[in-house]
MMTF fields as JSON, N, C-alpha, C and O atoms, coordinates in Angstrom:
{
  "mmtfVersion": "1.0.0",
  "mmtfProducer": "UNKNOWN",
  "numBonds": 475,
  "numAtoms": 476,
  "numGroups": 119,
  "numChains": 1,
  "numModels": 1,
  "chainsPerModel": [1],
  "groupsPerChain": [119],
  "chainIdList": ["A"],
  "bondAtomList": [4, 2, 8, 6, 12, 10, 16, 14, 20, 18, 24, 22, 28, 26, 32, 30, 36, 34, 40, 38, 44, 42, 48, 46, 52, 50, 56, 54, 60, 58, 64, 62, 68, 66, 72, 70, 76, 74, 80, 78, 84, 82, 88, 86, 92, 90, 96, 94, 100, 98, 104, 102, 108, 106, 112, 110, 116, 114, 120, 118, 124, 122, 128, 126, 132, 130, 136, 134, 140, 138, 144, 142, 148, 146, 152, 150, 156, 154, 160, 158, 164, 162, 168, 166, 172, 170, 176, 174, 180, 178, 184, 182, 188, 186, 192, 190, 196, 194, 200, 198, 204, 202, 208, 206, 212, 210, 216, 214, 220, 218, 224, 222, 228, 226, 232, 230, 236, 234, 240, 238, 244, 242, 248, 246, 252, 250, 256, 254, 260, 258, 264, 262, 268, 266, 272, 270, 276, 274, 280, 278, 284, 282, 288, 286, 292, 290, 296, 294, 300, 298, 304, 302, 308, 306, 312, 310, 316, 314, 320, 318, 324, 322, 328, 326, 332, 330, 336, 334, 340, 338, 344, 342, 348, 346, 352, 350, 356, 354, 360, 358, 364, 362, 368, 366, 372, 370, 376, 374, 380, 378, 384, 382, 388, 386, 392, 390, 396, 394, 400, 398, 404, 402, 408, 406, 412, 410, 416, 414, 420, 418, 424, 422, 428, 426, 432, 430, 436, 434, 440, 438, 444, 442, 448, 446, 452, 450, 456, 454, 460, 458, 464, 462, 468, 466, 472, 470],
  "bondOrderList": [1, 1, 1, 1, 1, 1, 1, 1, 1, 1, 1, 1, 1, 1, 1, 1, 1, 1, 1, 1, 1, 1, 1, 1, 1, 1, 1, 1, 1, 1, 1, 1, 1, 1, 1, 1, 1, 1, 1, 1, 1, 1, 1, 1, 1, 1, 1, 1, 1, 1, 1, 1, 1, 1, 1, 1, 1, 1, 1, 1, 1, 1, 1, 1, 1, 1, 1, 1, 1, 1, 1, 1, 1, 1, 1, 1, 1, 1, 1, 1, 1, 1, 1, 1, 1, 1, 1, 1, 1, 1, 1, 1, 1, 1, 1, 1, 1, 1, 1, 1, 1, 1, 1, 1, 1, 1, 1, 1, 1, 1, 1, 1, 1, 1, 1, 1, 1, 1],
  "groupList": [{"groupName": "MET", "atomNameList": ["N", "CA", "C", "O"], "elementList": ["N", "C", "C", "O"], "formalChargeList": [0, 0, 0, 0], "bondAtomList": [1, 0, 2, 1, 3, 2], "bondOrderList": [1, 1, 2], "singleLetterCode": "M", "chemCompType": "L-PEPTIDE LINKING"}, {"groupName": "ALA", "atomNameList": ["N", "CA", "C", "O"], "elementList": ["N", "C", "C", "O"], "formalChargeList": [0, 0, 0, 0], "bondAtomList": [1, 0, 2, 1, 3, 2], "bondOrderList": [1, 1, 2], "singleLetterCode": "A", "chemCompType": "L-PEPTIDE LINKING"}, {"groupName": "ASP", "atomNameList": ["N", "CA", "C", "O"], "elementList": ["N", "C", "C", "O"], "formalChargeList": [0, 0, 0, 0], "bondAtomList": [1, 0, 2, 1, 3, 2], "bondOrderList": [1, 1, 2], "singleLetterCode": "D", "chemCompType": "L-PEPTIDE LINKING"}, {"groupName": "TYR", "atomNameList": ["N", "CA", "C", "O"], "elementList": ["N", "C", "C", "O"], "formalChargeList": [0, 0, 0, 0], "bondAtomList": [1, 0, 2, 1, 3, 2], "bondOrderList": [1, 1, 2], "singleLetterCode": "Y", "chemCompType": "L-PEPTIDE LINKING"}, {"groupName": "VAL", "atomNameList": ["N", "CA", "C", "O"], "elementList": ["N", "C", "C", "O"], "formalChargeList": [0, 0, 0, 0], "bondAtomList": [1, 0, 2, 1, 3, 2], "bondOrderList": [1, 1, 2], "singleLetterCode": "V", "chemCompType": "L-PEPTIDE LINKING"}, {"groupName": "GLY", "atomNameList": ["N", "CA", "C", "O"], "elementList": ["N", "C", "C", "O"], "formalChargeList": [0, 0, 0, 0], "bondAtomList": [1, 0, 2, 1, 3, 2], "bondOrderList": [1, 1, 2], "singleLetterCode": "G", "chemCompType": "PEPTIDE LINKING"}, {"groupName": "PHE", "atomNameList": ["N", "CA", "C", "O"], "elementList": ["N", "C", "C", "O"], "formalChargeList": [0, 0, 0, 0], "bondAtomList": [1, 0, 2, 1, 3, 2], "bondOrderList": [1, 1, 2], "singleLetterCode": "F", "chemCompType": "L-PEPTIDE LINKING"}, {"groupName": "LEU", "atomNameList": ["N", "CA", "C", "O"], "elementList": ["N", "C", "C", "O"], "formalChargeList": [0, 0, 0, 0], "bondAtomList": [1, 0, 2, 1, 3, 2], "bondOrderList": [1, 1, 2], "singleLetterCode": "L", "chemCompType": "L-PEPTIDE LINKING"}, {"groupName": "ILE", "atomNameList": ["N", "CA", "C", "O"], "elementList": ["N", "C", "C", "O"], "formalChargeList": [0, 0, 0, 0], "bondAtomList": [1, 0, 2, 1, 3, 2], "bondOrderList": [1, 1, 2], "singleLetterCode": "I", "chemCompType": "L-PEPTIDE LINKING"}, {"groupName": "ASN", "atomNameList": ["N", "CA", "C", "O"], "elementList": ["N", "C", "C", "O"], "formalChargeList": [0, 0, 0, 0], "bondAtomList": [1, 0, 2, 1, 3, 2], "bondOrderList": [1, 1, 2], "singleLetterCode": "N", "chemCompType": "L-PEPTIDE LINKING"}, {"groupName": "GLU", "atomNameList": ["N", "CA", "C", "O"], "elementList": ["N", "C", "C", "O"], "formalChargeList": [0, 0, 0, 0], "bondAtomList": [1, 0, 2, 1, 3, 2], "bondOrderList": [1, 1, 2], "singleLetterCode": "E", "chemCompType": "L-PEPTIDE LINKING"}, {"groupName": "SER", "atomNameList": ["N", "CA", "C", "O"], "elementList": ["N", "C", "C", "O"], "formalChargeList": [0, 0, 0, 0], "bondAtomList": [1, 0, 2, 1, 3, 2], "bondOrderList": [1, 1, 2], "singleLetterCode": "S", "chemCompType": "L-PEPTIDE LINKING"}, {"groupName": "ARG", "atomNameList": ["N", "CA", "C", "O"], "elementList": ["N", "C", "C", "O"], "formalChargeList": [0, 0, 0, 0], "bondAtomList": [1, 0, 2, 1, 3, 2], "bondOrderList": [1, 1, 2], "singleLetterCode": "R", "chemCompType": "L-PEPTIDE LINKING"}, {"groupName": "PRO", "atomNameList": ["N", "CA", "C", "O"], "elementList": ["N", "C", "C", "O"], "formalChargeList": [0, 0, 0, 0], "bondAtomList": [1, 0, 2, 1, 3, 2], "bondOrderList": [1, 1, 2], "singleLetterCode": "P", "chemCompType": "L-PEPTIDE LINKING"}, {"groupName": "HIS", "atomNameList": ["N", "CA", "C", "O"], "elementList": ["N", "C", "C", "O"], "formalChargeList": [0, 0, 0, 0], "bondAtomList": [1, 0, 2, 1, 3, 2], "bondOrderList": [1, 1, 2], "singleLetterCode": "H", "chemCompType": "L-PEPTIDE LINKING"}, {"groupName": "GLN", "atomNameList": ["N", "CA", "C", "O"], "elementList": ["N", "C", "C", "O"], "formalChargeList": [0, 0, 0, 0], "bondAtomList": [1, 0, 2, 1, 3, 2], "bondOrderList": [1, 1, 2], "singleLetterCode": "Q", "chemCompType": "L-PEPTIDE LINKING"}, {"groupName": "LYS", "atomNameList": ["N", "CA", "C", "O"], "elementList": ["N", "C", "C", "O"], "formalChargeList": [0, 0, 0, 0], "bondAtomList": [1, 0, 2, 1, 3, 2], "bondOrderList": [1, 1, 2], "singleLetterCode": "K", "chemCompType": "L-PEPTIDE LINKING"}, {"groupName": "THR", "atomNameList": ["N", "CA", "C", "O"], "elementList": ["N", "C", "C", "O"], "formalChargeList": [0, 0, 0, 0], "bondAtomList": [1, 0, 2, 1, 3, 2], "bondOrderList": [1, 1, 2], "singleLetterCode": "T", "chemCompType": "L-PEPTIDE LINKING"}, {"groupName": "CYS", "atomNameList": ["N", "CA", "C", "O"], "elementList": ["N", "C", "C", "O"], "formalChargeList": [0, 0, 0, 0], "bondAtomList": [1, 0, 2, 1, 3, 2], "bondOrderList": [1, 1, 2], "singleLetterCode": "C", "chemCompType": "L-PEPTIDE LINKING"}, {"groupName": "TRP", "atomNameList": ["N", "CA", "C", "O"], "elementList": ["N", "C", "C", "O"], "formalChargeList": [0, 0, 0, 0], "bondAtomList": [1, 0, 2, 1, 3, 2], "bondOrderList": [1, 1, 2], "singleLetterCode": "W", "chemCompType": "L-PEPTIDE LINKING"}],
  "groupTypeList": [0, 1, 1, 2, 3, 1, 3, 4, 5, 6, 6, 7, 4, 4, 5, 4, 7, 6, 4, 8, 7, 9, 8, 10, 4, 7, 11, 12, 8, 8, 12, 13, 14, 9, 13, 9, 13, 15, 16, 7, 17, 17, 3, 10, 18, 5, 10, 10, 13, 8, 5, 8, 5, 19, 8, 12, 6, 14, 4, 12, 3, 3, 7, 3, 1, 7, 4, 3, 8, 4, 6, 1, 4, 10, 17, 4, 6, 7, 6, 13, 19, 1, 8, 4, 6, 12, 10, 7, 5, 0, 6, 1, 6, 7, 10, 0, 0, 4, 6, 8, 5, 8, 7, 7, 4, 5, 7, 1, 3, 1, 19, 16, 16, 5, 1, 7, 10, 19, 1],
  "groupIdList": [1, 2, 3, 4, 5, 6, 7, 8, 9, 10, 11, 12, 13, 14, 15, 16, 17, 18, 19, 20, 21, 22, 23, 24, 25, 26, 27, 28, 29, 30, 31, 32, 33, 34, 35, 36, 37, 38, 39, 40, 41, 42, 43, 44, 45, 46, 47, 48, 49, 50, 51, 52, 53, 54, 55, 56, 57, 58, 59, 60, 61, 62, 63, 64, 65, 66, 67, 68, 69, 70, 71, 72, 73, 74, 75, 76, 77, 78, 79, 80, 81, 82, 83, 84, 85, 86, 87, 88, 89, 90, 91, 92, 93, 94, 95, 96, 97, 98, 99, 100, 101, 102, 103, 104, 105, 106, 107, 108, 109, 110, 111, 112, 113, 114, 115, 116, 117, 118, 119],
  "secStructList": [7, 2, 2, 2, 2, 2, 2, 2, 2, 2, 2, 2, 2, 2, 2, 2, 2, 2, 2, 2, 0, 0, 0, 0, 0, 0, 2, 2, 2, 2, 1, 7, 7, 7, 7, 7, 6, 6, 6, 6, 1, 7, 7, 5, 6, 6, 5, 7, 7, 7, 1, 7, 1, 7, 7, 7, 7, 7, 2, 2, 2, 2, 2, 2, 2, 2, 2, 2, 2, 2, 2, 2, 2, 2, 2, 2, 2, 2, 2, 2, 2, 2, 2, 6, 2, 2, 2, 2, 7, 2, 2, 2, 2, 2, 2, 2, 2, 2, 2, 2, 2, 2, 2, 2, 2, 2, 2, 2, 2, 2, 2, 2, 6, 6, 6, 6, 7, 7, 7],
  "xCoordList": [47.485, 46.444, 45.093, 44.082, 45.084, 43.834, 43.357, 42.158, 44.288, 43.91, 43.088, 42.198, 43.392, 42.615, 41.163, 40.251, 40.949, 39.583, 38.906, 37.689, 39.691, 39.126, 38.588, 37.533, 39.303, 38.808, 37.482, 36.54, 37.421, 36.191, 35.062, 33.947, 35.33, 34.317, 33.849, 32.659, 34.804, 34.451, 33.51, 32.483, 33.859, 33.012, 31.677, 30.672, 31.649, 30.385, 29.473, 28.284, 30.013, 29.225, 28.755, 27.598, 29.647, 29.268, 28.187, 27.248, 28.302, 27.295, 25.941, 24.924, 25.911, 24.643, 24.032, 22.827, 24.835, 24.323, 23.808, 22.801, 24.481, 24.032, 22.663, 21.79, 22.476, 21.193, 20.103, 19.029, 20.356, 19.352, 19.016, 17.847, 20.027, 19.792, 18.929, 17.982, 19.232, 18.462, 17.059, 16.106, 16.914, 15.596, 14.692, 13.536, 15.175, 14.326, 14.214, 13.108, 15.323, 15.297, 14.956, 13.995, 15.73, 15.505, 14.166, 13.525, 13.739, 12.451, 11.297, 10.306, 11.399, 10.353, 10.338, 9.284, 11.498, 11.575, 11.092, 10.358, 11.486, 11.243, 9.852, 9.244, 9.335, 8.085, 6.884, 6.851, 5.908, 4.66, 3.85, 3.801, 3.23, 2.462, 1.126, 1.003, 0.139, -1.201, -2.205, -2.838, -2.349, -3.272, -4.723, -5.088, -5.535, -6.969, -7.641, -6.971, -8.929, -9.595, -9.481, -9.424, -9.448, -9.327, -7.977, -7.905, -6.916, -5.59, -5.418, -4.613, -6.143, -5.971, -6.798, -6.721, -7.586, -8.361, -7.471, -6.41, -7.912, -7.181, -7.347, -8.462, -6.25, -6.297, -6.235, -5.293, -7.245, -7.265, -7.643, -8.797, -6.688, -6.874, -8.0, -8.696, -8.194, -9.212, -10.597, -11.533, -10.755, -12.061, -12.205, -11.234, -13.41, -13.679, -13.623, -14.224, -12.923, -12.878, -14.241, -14.951, -14.59, -15.851, -15.525, -14.753, -16.097, -15.861, -14.54, -13.902, -14.144, -12.899, -11.752, -11.973, -10.56, -9.387, -8.845, -8.004, -9.294, -8.782, -9.715, -10.625, -9.473, -10.259, -9.348, -8.124, -9.94, -9.151, -8.873, -9.763, -7.625, -7.234, -7.072, -6.729, -7.318, -7.159, -5.677, -4.831, -5.363, -3.972, -3.271, -2.042, -4.032, -3.445, -2.613, -1.616, -2.986, -2.207, -0.82, 0.172, -0.763, 0.526, 1.372, 2.594, 0.738, 1.48, 2.083, 3.222, 1.324, 1.877, 3.098, 4.112, 2.996, 4.11, 5.332, 6.452, 5.132, 6.263, 6.905, 8.131, 6.103, 6.665, 7.43, 8.494, 6.905, 7.617, 8.962, 9.972, 8.985, 10.238, 11.257, 12.439, 10.823, 11.745, 12.39, 13.603, 11.604, 12.172, 12.941, 13.841, 12.62, 13.415, 14.791, 15.795, 14.845, 16.131, 16.933, 18.15, 16.26, 16.96, 17.597, 18.737, 16.891, 17.427, 18.629, 19.601, 18.563, 19.688, 20.935, 22.042, 20.783, 21.934, 22.376, 23.557, 21.467, 21.818, 22.605, 23.489, 22.316, 22.999, 24.508, 25.266, 24.98, 26.443, 27.095, 28.208, 26.4, 26.939, 27.074, 28.063, 26.098, 26.132, 27.245, 27.788, 27.584, 28.623, 29.993, 30.792, 30.27, 31.591, 31.516, 32.334, 30.545, 30.301, 31.523, 31.874, 32.167, 33.276, 34.493, 35.235, 34.71, 35.873, 35.655, 36.624, 34.418, 34.135, 34.38, 34.805, 34.133, 34.388, 33.16, 32.056, 33.39, 32.305, 31.687, 30.483, 32.479, 31.955, 30.894, 29.846, 31.167, 30.201, 28.948, 27.844, 29.114, 27.96, 27.067, 25.845, 27.67, 26.888, 26.218, 25.077, 26.915, 26.325, 25.103, 24.091, 25.184, 24.048, 22.905, 21.74, 23.218, 22.155, 21.444, 20.232, 22.175, 21.552, 20.643, 19.525, 21.118, 20.318, 19.035, 17.955, 19.151, 17.971, 17.05, 15.828, 17.628, 16.808, 15.983, 14.813, 16.583, 15.848, 14.705, 13.602, 14.963, 13.901, 12.799, 11.623, 13.161, 12.151, 11.31, 10.115, 11.926, 11.154, 10.146, 9.001, 10.571, 9.646, 8.525, 7.377, 8.851, 7.821, 6.835, 5.625, 7.345, 6.464, 5.557, 4.383, 6.094, 5.288, 4.176, 3.026, 4.525, 3.515, 2.465, 1.28, 2.888, 1.965, 1.022, -0.179, 1.584, 0.772, -0.239, -1.362, 0.145, -0.756, -1.81, -2.72, -1.709, -2.686, -2.428, -3.325, -1.213, -0.92, -0.827, -0.889, -0.682, -0.545, -1.847, -1.861, -2.92, -4.223, -4.872, -5.005, -5.269, -5.897, -7.398, -8.003, -8.012, -9.454, -9.931, -11.124],
  "yCoordList": [-3.144, -2.702, -3.307, -2.606, -4.6, -5.256, -4.782, -4.791, -4.369, -3.895, -2.604, -2.369, -1.773, -0.54, -0.869, -0.234, -1.851, -2.273, -2.929, -2.835, -3.592, -4.218, -3.156, -3.346, -2.043, -0.954, -0.411, -0.197, -0.194, 0.32, -0.688, -0.304, -1.958, -2.991, -3.094, -3.259, -2.995, -3.054, -1.912, -2.136, -0.688, 0.457, 0.405, 0.883, -0.162, -0.328, -1.301, -1.031, -2.408, -3.399, -2.821, -3.002, -2.127, -1.522, -0.47, -0.383, 0.324, 1.34, 0.738, 1.214, -0.305, -0.957, -1.607, -1.494, -2.278, -2.887, -1.834, -2.059, -0.693, 0.385, 0.9, 1.118, 1.092, 1.583, 0.554, 0.9, -0.692, -1.743, -1.878, -2.012, -1.843, -1.962, -0.819, -1.052, 0.399, 1.55, 1.589, 1.852, 1.335, 1.454, 0.287, 0.499, -0.893, -2.07, -2.492, -2.639, -2.685, -3.302, -2.283, -2.469, -1.217, -0.253, 0.463, 0.771, 0.728, 1.415, 0.528, 1.04, -0.778, -1.679, -1.761, -1.953, -1.615, -1.701, -0.397, -0.436, 0.737, 2.033, 2.589, 3.164, 2.433, 3.116, 2.518, 1.319, 3.354, 2.811, 2.171, 2.683, 1.073, 0.367, -0.062, -1.142, 0.801, 0.464, 1.025, 2.05, 0.355, 0.853, 0.687, -0.263, 1.646, 1.536, 2.146, 2.805, 1.944, 2.448, 3.96, 4.447, 4.705, 6.167, 6.555, 7.479, 5.866, 6.182, 5.768, 6.363, 4.785, 4.273, 5.027, 4.705, 6.022, 6.796, 7.836, 8.189, 8.319, 9.355, 10.672, 11.045, 11.376, 12.64, 13.786, 13.885, 14.656, 15.837, 17.036, 17.463, 17.579, 18.785, 18.626, 19.598, 17.459, 17.248, 17.026, 16.788, 17.094, 16.908, 15.463, 14.822, 14.977, 13.645, 13.702, 14.595, 12.78, 12.791, 12.465, 11.577, 13.203, 12.993, 12.553, 13.214, 11.462, 10.969, 10.241, 9.925, 9.981, 9.244, 10.236, 11.4, 9.781, 10.628, 10.678, 11.525, 9.812, 9.741, 10.513, 9.942, 11.816, 12.619, 13.08, 13.08, 13.465, 13.928, 15.416, 16.207, 15.777, 17.169, 17.592, 16.782, 18.846, 19.368, 19.372, 19.615, 19.107, 19.031, 20.379, 20.438, 21.446, 22.778, 22.906, 23.628, 22.237, 22.299, 21.698, 22.199, 20.634, 20.018, 20.909, 20.95, 21.617, 22.539, 23.673, 24.074, 24.193, 25.214, 24.667, 25.352, 23.456, 22.86, 22.707, 22.974, 22.284, 22.125, 23.462, 23.56, 24.486, 25.804, 26.311, 26.913, 26.076, 26.485, 25.767, 26.391, 24.48, 23.719, 24.252, 24.357, 24.587, 25.133, 26.411, 26.583, 27.303, 28.56, 28.395, 29.188, 27.402, 27.121, 26.61, 26.98, 25.765, 25.27, 26.42, 26.484, 27.324, 28.492, 29.293, 29.738, 29.481, 30.241, 29.534, 30.178, 28.228, 27.463, 27.654, 27.697, 27.769, 27.991, 29.45, 29.728, 30.376, 31.796, 32.289, 33.131, 31.799, 32.299, 32.053, 33.003, 30.831, 30.646, 31.42, 31.928, 31.508, 32.251, 33.732, 34.365, 34.284, 35.701, 36.002, 37.107, 35.049, 35.271, 35.408, 36.252, 34.589, 34.618, 35.247, 34.942, 36.111, 36.695, 37.433, 37.256, 38.24, 39.064, 38.228, 38.625, 37.1, 36.272, 35.389, 34.898, 35.181, 34.231, 34.796, 34.059, 36.037, 36.637, 36.666, 36.302, 37.113, 37.325, 36.008, 35.953, 34.963, 33.683, 33.131, 32.657, 33.194, 32.701, 33.566, 33.061, 34.869, 35.749, 35.36, 35.3, 35.099, 34.705, 33.35, 33.149, 32.437, 31.131, 31.266, 30.604, 32.113, 32.302, 33.003, 32.715, 33.917, 34.569, 33.565, 33.662, 32.613, 31.547, 30.706, 30.368, 30.374, 29.583, 30.315, 29.724, 31.601, 32.384, 32.535, 32.524, 32.673, 32.769, 31.512, 31.596, 30.351, 29.093, 29.024, 28.596, 29.439, 29.436, 30.432, 30.155, 31.582, 32.562, 32.062, 32.349, 31.315, 30.717, 29.716, 29.659, 28.931, 27.996, 28.716, 28.274, 29.831, 30.617, 31.199, 31.172, 31.718, 32.274, 31.19, 31.443, 29.994, 28.883, 28.523, 28.34, 28.421, 28.085, 29.19, 28.906, 30.431, 31.557, 31.547, 31.774, 31.279, 31.269, 30.129, 30.289, 28.999, 27.847, 27.989, 27.164, 29.017, 29.236, 28.415, 28.25, 27.896, 27.06, 27.881, 27.316, 29.19, 30.036, 30.729, 31.536, 30.43, 31.02, 30.234, 29.014, 30.918, 30.279, 30.213, 31.212, 29.067, 28.828, 28.632, 28.421],
  "zCoordList": [183.509, 182.603, 182.996, 183.042, 183.276, 183.652, 185.021, 185.3, 185.872, 187.2, 187.108, 187.925, 186.111, 185.926, 185.614, 186.145, 184.763, 184.443, 185.635, 185.791, 186.476, 187.669, 188.625, 189.229, 188.767, 189.609, 189.077, 189.839, 187.786, 187.182, 187.364, 187.716, 187.132, 187.311, 188.747, 189.012, 189.684, 191.101, 191.477, 192.117, 191.081, 191.417, 190.694, 191.221, 189.511, 188.8, 189.541, 189.712, 189.972, 190.709, 192.044, 192.423, 192.761, 194.039, 193.823, 194.615, 192.772, 192.489, 192.187, 192.692, 191.369, 191.028, 192.266, 192.487, 193.065, 194.292, 195.271, 195.942, 195.36, 196.235, 195.81, 196.651, 194.518, 194.018, 194.267, 194.761, 193.939, 194.138, 195.617, 195.98, 196.464, 197.902, 198.409, 199.16, 198.018, 198.506, 197.939, 198.671, 196.662, 196.044, 196.414, 196.78, 196.331, 196.518, 197.978, 198.497, 198.626, 199.954, 201.039, 201.785, 201.128, 202.204, 202.067, 203.072, 200.844, 200.686, 201.142, 201.661, 200.964, 201.448, 202.964, 203.572, 203.57, 205.033, 205.675, 206.662, 205.139, 205.777, 205.513, 206.416, 204.308, 203.949, 204.672, 204.951, 204.97, 205.528, 204.413, 203.295, 204.717, 203.692, 204.294, 204.873, 204.145, 204.594, 203.582, 203.837, 202.439, 201.414, 201.851, 202.545, 201.419, 201.62, 200.389, 199.594, 200.217, 199.008, 198.828, 197.699, 199.932, 199.833, 199.237, 198.427, 199.623, 199.107, 197.652, 196.935, 197.214, 195.862, 194.82, 193.634, 195.234, 194.269, 193.593, 194.108, 192.444, 191.729, 192.46, 192.824, 192.676, 193.4, 192.406, 191.62, 192.441, 191.597, 192.439, 192.432, 193.161, 193.969, 194.983, 195.277, 195.51, 196.518, 195.96, 196.723, 194.668, 194.038, 193.572, 193.169, 193.633, 193.1, 191.574, 190.977, 190.933, 189.478, 188.877, 189.35, 187.823, 187.122, 185.704, 185.009, 185.281, 183.927, 183.822, 184.826, 182.595, 182.365, 182.192, 181.859, 182.415, 182.278, 180.866, 180.566, 180.002, 178.638, 177.706, 177.106, 177.597, 176.674, 175.541, 175.678, 174.444, 173.308, 173.441, 173.75, 173.204, 173.178, 171.727, 170.866, 171.472, 170.125, 169.768, 170.628, 168.522, 168.087, 168.224, 168.248, 168.313, 168.43, 169.711, 169.712, 170.782, 172.014, 171.801, 172.33, 171.032, 170.752, 169.849, 169.991, 168.926, 168.067, 168.889, 168.649, 169.859, 170.743, 171.481, 171.611, 171.952, 172.683, 171.784, 172.218, 170.546, 169.634, 169.297, 169.244, 169.069, 168.79, 170.007, 169.861, 171.194, 172.406, 172.503, 172.829, 172.229, 172.319, 171.325, 171.652, 170.126, 169.127, 169.647, 169.523, 170.223, 170.692, 171.993, 172.271, 172.786, 173.98, 173.572, 174.18, 172.549, 172.045, 171.457, 171.629, 170.766, 170.222, 171.336, 171.202, 172.423, 173.547, 174.157, 174.553, 174.233, 174.791, 173.936, 174.473, 172.632, 171.762, 171.755, 171.547, 171.975, 171.898, 173.114, 172.959, 174.299, 175.486, 175.452, 175.647, 175.216, 175.182, 174.035, 174.176, 172.907, 171.771, 172.116, 171.745, 172.817, 173.173, 174.171, 174.173, 175.006, 176.012, 175.355, 175.761, 174.348, 173.7, 172.307, 171.44, 172.101, 170.778, 170.237, 169.071, 171.039, 170.552, 170.152, 169.253, 170.786, 170.463, 169.233, 168.655, 168.828, 167.755, 166.361, 165.472, 166.155, 164.853, 163.961, 164.367, 162.728, 161.784, 161.299, 161.049, 161.164, 160.67, 161.626, 161.188, 162.919, 163.903, 163.913, 164.12, 163.692, 163.616, 162.437, 162.575, 161.294, 160.119, 160.323, 159.905, 160.956, 161.245, 162.144, 161.915, 163.159, 164.049, 163.332, 163.604, 162.422, 161.658, 160.746, 160.552, 160.193, 159.397, 160.291, 159.902, 161.477, 162.423, 162.801, 162.793, 163.132, 163.493, 162.285, 162.432, 161.092, 159.884, 159.646, 159.271, 159.862, 159.701, 160.703, 160.363, 161.924, 162.929, 162.583, 162.817, 162.033, 161.644, 160.478, 160.407, 159.563, 158.475, 159.052, 158.603, 160.042, 160.693, 161.416, 161.382, 162.075, 162.748, 161.74, 161.964, 160.641, 159.612, 159.025, 158.756, 158.83, 158.315, 159.293, 158.894, 160.587, 161.595, 161.689, 161.866, 161.573, 161.637, 160.445, 160.587, 159.255, 158.029, 158.045, 157.567, 158.583, 158.652, 159.739, 159.819, 160.579, 161.632, 162.878, 163.705, 163.028, 164.185, 165.455, 166.547, 165.353, 166.525, 166.913, 167.843, 166.226, 166.546, 167.681, 167.595, 168.726, 169.856, 169.64, 169.253, 169.878, 169.802, 168.425, 168.209]
}
């Protein structure tokens, strides 16, 4: 019984050492390391950066991102359900309709609050 845990422990230690060896030691040996001021500047498509990088964005951009994430998650749940739809029966169909209904209520709320208006 203890031998089984020893195998797992051995492979865990070997795995951690392999990662540390590759990331820390070999990368320091193999990579070129000749920093200069040109390399240490911020790169923005070949253009020199103007001003500071920390500007305020309107909260509306974050709302768009959140609404997108909600519908992306919905899609992730809908694809597997659609594949096995016929085998699941009426109960699973009703459950998915409740799920879609909750998402539609959220969409209607965001629409009513003006979160989907651009500009």
